[in-house]
N, C-alpha and C positions, 0 to 999 in steps of 0.2 A: 960240461959238467953233467954228470947223472943224478937222479933224485928218485926216491920211491913215491909212487902215487899213494893217495889217501885210501887205505881200505875201508870196506864197510863195517858196521859195527858188530860185535858179538851179541848174541840173543839166546833166548831159551834157558834161562837160569833156574835150577831148582836144587832141591836138598835131600839127603838120603844118609842112612846111616848115623842118625843123630844119637849121641849118646850125653854123658854128662860133660865129658871133657874133650869131644872131639865130633866131628861132623863131616861128610862129604859135600863138595861143591860140583854141581853138573851143570854143564851148559851143552846146548843142541849144536849151536852153530858158532864158529869161532872167528866168523867174518870172511871176508875176501882174501886177507892176508895170511890166513891160517894159523897166526900166533894170537896168544891173548897174554895179557898181564892181570892177575887176580890181586886186588888189595882189599884187606878186610880191618874194620875198626870194631872196637867194643863198645856198645851202647848208642853211639851215634853215627849218622851216616858219614862214609867215606868222604872227606872234603881235600882230597889232592888229585890233581890231573898230572898224569906222567908227561914228561918234556920230551920231545923229539930228539934223537940223538943219544939218549941216556938209557943204559941198560941198567936195571935194579936187582941186584942178587935176591933171589927168593929162598924161602924156608918155611916147609909146611907147619913147623912147629910155631904157632902164633906168637909174636913178638921177637921172633930170632932173625926174621929176613929184614930187609931193608925197612927203615922207618921214615916213610915220606910225609913232611910236616909234622903233626902231632898225633901219634896214635895210630897211624895208618901204616899197615905193615902189608909187604908183599910176601904172599904165600905160594905164588905160582908165576912162571914166565914161562913161554914156550909153547910148543905144539901138543895139544891134548884135549881131552872133553872132561876131565874131572880132576880134583885134587882133594885129597883127605887131610883136613888139618887137625892139629891137635894141641895141648897144653890150654886148653880153654877152660873157663870158669864154669861150673854148674849153675843153672837158671840163670844164665844172661844172654842177652840178644847181640848178635853179632851181624851188623849190616855189611854187604859185599858189593863190590864194584868192578865189574869186568870191561876191560878196553881191549879192542882188537888192535893188531899193529902189523906193519909189513916191514920187511927186511932186517939189517942188523948192523951194530957197530955205532961209532959216533958221526957227526956231522951230517951234512945236508943229503949226502947220499946213504947216510945210515937209517937206523931205526926210526919209523913213523908211525905215531900212535894215532888212532881215531879217537881224537880228543873232544868230540861232540858228546852228547849225553850217552853214559856208559850203561850198559846192562846191570841192573841192580837187583837186589834181593836183600831178605834177611832172614835169620832164623835163630830161634833161642834153645838153647842147651837143657837137657834134663835137669830136674831137681834131683838132688841126691837125697835120699831117706835111708837114715840109719836108725838102729834100735835107740831107745832113748838112754839118757845118762840118769844113773840113780845112784844116790849118796847119803850119807849122815843116818844110819839107822837109829830110830829114837825109842825111848821106852819111859812109861809113865805109868800112875796109878796101879802100881803092882800090889795085888791082893793075894789071898790064898790060892786061887786058882784062875784067877783073871788078870789082866793087863792090858793096857793101852800101847800098842807097838806101831811104828811107822817107819817112814823114810821121807826122802826128798827128790824132787824131779827137777834139776837146775837146768835141763835142755831136753827138749822134745825131739829134737833132731829132725824137724820137718815133716812130722806127723803127729796127730793128736794121740794122747794116750785113751787106751780104751779100757784098760784093766790095771789096777795097782793093788797093792796089797803086802802081806807077809806070808812066809813059810816058816814053821818052827818045828823043832824035834829035841828031844833030849840026848841025841847023839853030836857031839862036836864034829864039825867038818862034813856034816851030812850033804849030798849032793844037789846041786840047783835044780829046783823043779821036785824035790823030794821033801818029805814030811808032811805036816799038816798046813792046809792054805787056807788062809783066811783073807778075803780080797772084796773089792767093789769093781763094779763095771759101768761104763758112762764113757763121756768125752770131756777130756780135760788138757790143760797145757802145764806149764811148770808150775813149781810149789810143792809144799809140804802136805802129807797125807798121814792118816792115822786110822788104825782098826782096832775095835774093841775086841780081844782075843779071851774066849772062855775055854772052860775045859782044860785047862794047864795041868800037869802033873803036880799035885801038892808036893811041896817040900823036895823039888826037883831043880836042878839047874837046867834052864832052858835055852837053848841056842835059836837064834832067829835070823832071816834075811829079809829085807825089804826087797820088793820087785815091782817093774812097770812093763808094760806091754803097749806097742805101737803097731803099725802095719809092718814094719822091718822086721821085728823080734822081741825078745824080752831080755830085759838086763837084770841082774840081781847084785846085791851088795856083797 
């Protein structure tokens, strides 16, 4: 009866190509068996040890490969030095465990994992920042040439508001960013805002848009 000897463990884990929904996992040494299995979990450490004689189908789309225990997913198995995984959530941490192995197939003569302490690491995906959400334009205190106009920011989308206000015009359908601007600058989160607008055209129909700005861009109602 033949059997596979225990390989040395993989080492040299690092990360590259980190985005909001993907990252590349690299390792510099696959151990003496020249094969590795890469297991990833979201938020907490990988807590499953692969079983000798068992092959686990892998998929680089996180959540699509073999689930080992609860939430541990196989993203790579075989010969190589890196894998790019995707379908990750932004601003989340993904712990990784890499186990070296030798051989293939089931049984005592089959695949033999190095089950001692794996090569481990973790990386956090990037935070997605989008332009703010702006809705519910408001009007109050309408006088001959003045009015209080405003809007609402229900979501900053992960970046502080640095400017907010209104644009107004006597032209229906005027372009975003056109017309007369009345605004304030500062640092804000979600919530309603108003601007006291003066020098409106007397006895004219006024059209207006609320807007808000963050580091990702500007949104208009």
